[in-house]
C-alpha positions in Angstrom: 113.8 -34.0 30.0 110.1 -32.7 30.0 109.9 -28.9 29.1 109.3 -26.5 31.7 106.4 -24.4 32.8 106.7 -20.8 31.9 105.2 -18.4 34.4 105.1 -14.8 33.2 104.4 -11.6 35.2 101.9 -10.1 33.1 102.0 -6.5 34.7 105.8 -6.3 34.6 105.8 -7.2 30.9 102.9 -4.8 30.1 104.7 -2.0 31.9 107.9 -2.5 30.0 106.0 -2.7 26.7 103.9 0.3 27.5 107.0 2.6 28.1 109.1 1.0 25.2 106.7 1.5 22.5 105.3 4.6 20.9 102.0 5.7 22.4 100.8 6.6 18.6 100.2 2.8 18.2 96.3 2.5 18.5 93.6 0.0 18.1 90.7 0.0 15.7 88.4 1.7 18.0 91.0 4.5 18.6 92.2 3.1 22.1 95.9 2.6 22.9 97.8 -0.4 21.6 101.4 0.0 22.5 101.3 -2.3 25.6 99.2 -4.8 23.8 101.5 -5.0 20.9 104.7 -5.0 22.9 103.4 -7.5 25.4 102.5 -9.9 22.7 105.9 -9.6 20.7 107.8 -10.2 24.0 105.5 -13.3 24.7 106.2 -14.6 21.2 110.0 -14.2 21.4 110.0 -15.9 24.8 107.6 -18.8 23.9 109.8 -19.5 20.7 113.0 -19.4 22.6 111.9 -21.5 25.6 109.2 -24.1 24.2 107.5 -24.4 27.5 105.1 -27.4 28.2 102.5 -24.7 29.2 102.3 -20.9 30.1 100.7 -19.2 32.9 100.4 -15.4 32.7 99.8 -13.7 36.2 98.3 -10.3 36.8 97.7 -7.9 39.6 94.4 -6.8 40.7 94.7 -3.0 40.9 91.2 -2.1 42.4 91.3 -4.3 45.5 94.2 -4.0 48.2 96.1 -7.1 49.1 97.0 -7.9 52.7 100.3 -6.2 52.1 98.4 -2.7 51.6 96.3 -3.6 54.7 99.0 -4.4 57.0 101.1 -1.4 55.9 99.7 1.6 54.5 102.7 2.8 52.9 103.1 -0.1 50.8 103.4 1.0 47.2 102.4 4.4 48.3 102.3 6.9 45.5 101.9 4.8 42.6 100.2 6.3 39.7 99.6 4.7 36.2 98.7 6.5 33.0 95.2 6.1 32.0 96.2 4.7 28.8 98.2 1.9 30.5 95.5 1.2 32.8 93.1 0.9 29.8 95.3 -1.8 28.3 95.8 -3.6 31.5 92.1 -4.3 31.7 92.2 -5.6 28.2 95.2 -7.9 28.5 94.1 -10.7 30.6 91.1 -11.4 28.3 93.3 -10.7 25.2 95.9 -13.4 26.3 93.4 -15.8 27.5 91.8 -15.8 24.1 95.1 -17.4 22.8 94.4 -20.4 25.0 96.8 -19.3 27.7 96.1 -19.8 31.2 95.7 -16.6 33.1 95.7 -16.0 37.0 94.1 -12.9 38.6 92.3 -12.7 41.8 91.5 -9.9 44.4 93.9 -10.0 47.3 96.9 -11.3 45.3 99.6 -9.8 43.3 101.0 -11.2 40.1 104.1 -12.5 42.1 102.2 -14.5 44.2 100.9 -16.7 41.4 104.4 -17.1 40.0 105.5 -18.4 43.5 102.4 -20.7 43.5 103.3 -21.8 40.1 106.8 -22.6 40.7 106.1 -24.5 44.0 103.4 -26.5 42.2 105.7 -27.4 39.2 108.6 -28.2 41.5 106.3 -30.4 43.8 105.4 -32.4 40.7 109.1 -33.1 39.9 109.0 -30.6 36.8 111.0 -27.4 36.3 109.8 -23.7 36.1 110.8 -20.4 34.3 109.5 -17.3 36.0 109.7 -14.4 33.7 109.7 -10.9 35.4 111.6 -7.7 36.0 110.7 -7.9 39.8 113.7 -8.9 41.7 111.5 -10.0 44.6 111.0 -13.3 42.5 114.9 -14.2 43.1 113.6 -15.8 46.3 112.1 -18.3 44.1 115.2 -19.4 42.4 116.3 -23.0 42.8 117.9 -25.9 41.0 114.4 -26.4 39.5 113.2 -22.7 39.1 115.2 -20.2 36.8 114.2 -16.4 36.8 114.1 -15.0 33.3 115.0 -11.1 33.7 114.2 -9.1 30.7 117.4 -7.2 29.3 116.6 -4.5 26.7 117.7 -5.6 23.3 119.2 -8.8 24.5 117.9 -12.4 25.7 116.6 -12.5 29.1 119.2 -13.0 32.0 119.0 -16.4 33.7 118.9 -16.1 37.4 119.5 -19.3 39.4 120.7 -19.8 43.0 124.5 -18.9 41.9 123.4 -15.8 40.1 121.3 -14.4 43.3 124.5 -15.3 45.4 126.7 -13.2 43.0 124.5 -10.3 42.7 123.6 -9.8 46.5 125.9 -12.2 48.4 122.8 -14.1 49.8 121.2 -17.1 48.9 117.5 -17.4 47.6 116.2 -18.4 50.9 117.6 -15.3 52.4 116.3 -12.9 49.9 113.1 -11.8 52.0 115.4 -11.1 54.9 117.6 -9.2 52.7 114.6 -7.0 51.4 113.4 -6.4 54.9 116.7 -5.2 56.1 117.7 -3.2 53.0 114.2 -2.1 52.2 112.8 -2.0 48.6 112.3 1.6 47.1 110.0 0.4 44.3 107.4 -1.0 47.0 108.1 1.7 49.4 109.4 -0.8 52.0 111.6 1.4 54.3 114.1 -1.4 55.8 116.1 -1.0 58.8 117.6 2.2 59.6 121.1 2.9 58.3 121.3 -0.5 56.5 122.2 -0.6 52.9 122.5 -3.6 50.5 126.3 -4.4 51.4 125.7 -4.3 55.3 122.3 -6.3 55.0 124.3 -8.9 53.1 127.0 -9.0 55.8 124.6 -9.3 58.6 122.8 -12.4 56.8 126.2 -13.9 56.3 126.8 -13.6 60.1 123.6 -14.6 61.4 122.0 -16.5 58.5 118.5 -15.0 59.1 116.6 -12.0 60.3 114.8 -13.8 63.1 118.2 -14.9 64.4 119.4 -11.3 64.6 116.4 -10.3 66.5 116.7 -12.9 68.8 120.1 -11.8 69.4 118.8 -8.3 70.3 119.8 -6.6 67.2 117.3 -4.1 65.9 115.2 -4.3 68.9 113.5 -1.0 68.4 112.7 -2.0 64.8 111.9 -5.9 65.4 108.2 -5.8 64.8 108.5 -3.4 61.7 111.3 -5.5 60.3 109.2 -8.7 60.7 106.3 -7.0 59.0 108.5 -6.0 56.1 109.7 -9.6 55.7 105.9 -10.5 55.4 105.3 -8.0 52.6 108.3 -9.2 50.7 107.3 -13.0 51.0 105.5 -14.3 47.9 102.4 -16.4 48.5 102.7 -19.9 47.2 99.1 -20.7 48.3 97.8 -18.4 45.5 95.0 -20.0 43.6 96.0 -21.3 40.1 94.1 -22.5 36.9 94.8 -26.1 35.7 98.0 -26.1 33.9 98.0 -29.1 31.6 100.6 -29.4 28.7 99.2 -27.1 26.0 100.6 -24.8 23.2 99.0 -21.4 22.7 96.3 -21.2 20.0 98.1 -18.9 17.6 95.1 -19.0 15.0 92.5 -17.8 17.7 95.4 -15.4 18.9 95.6 -14.0 15.2 91.7 -13.7 15.3 91.8 -11.5 18.4 94.5 -9.3 17.1 92.4 -8.8 13.9 89.4 -7.9 16.0 91.5 -5.3 17.7 92.6 -3.9 14.3 96.2 -4.8 15.0 97.3 -6.1 11.6 100.9 -6.5 12.4 100.4 -8.4 15.3 97.8 -10.6 13.6 100.4 -11.6 11.0 102.9 -12.3 13.7 100.6 -14.8 15.5 99.6 -16.2 12.0 103.4 -16.8 11.5 103.7 -18.1 14.9 101.1 -20.9 13.8 103.7 -22.5 11.4 106.6 -22.9 13.9 107.4 -26.4 14.2 
């Protein structure tokens, strides 16, 4: 069986790395390096474990609002990132791209949208996809051909397919966006339906199958348009533009050279070691 495509949420991994490693890690120019080092280490472990046919790393564009921010002013309201994290988020796409790894970043799209597009494209071609992210919105992508790899501190990633989505939330992957609309999403500041928590949202979807069916039956009449909006906000966009994704292994020698330029000697050695992997 052909190896899967690996699609990585770059921002999700960078945030985890930044908060996990000491801020004393610095580049040759004195700038912060903990997110760069941590992201690269996670990437190396994931690539070695999965040996994908190709990798796509997806990135947010923080300086331009998406349609979600335009349609709902409260979307992700109040999010603030440390200046040293933003510094590294600016560097990471170019740094990762220098490894010969495909990157996707475009105004108006979130990293999750590129993950959805990559999974859809790979499935349409008859392949399999691995989607590596901490964002549970991606559970809507789980299928017989797409598995979510959810990072677990100190352990191998949890593998989330349709059965695991049902086990966790008592809904199918196709119902995840309706589930989010009803329950809400505190991380994205999506309010959800008044008085509806996780358990009740799952019960309602078990009864009606979809949010739209509930609304057509007259449920949540006063909130109907808001709930439809929340559903749109939670739905990942599979039409996000992707770069070509031919079969390709990262250029570990080039990665080592980029790490050397930044003064990250330990990471340089890790990439050099990766070049010898069989």
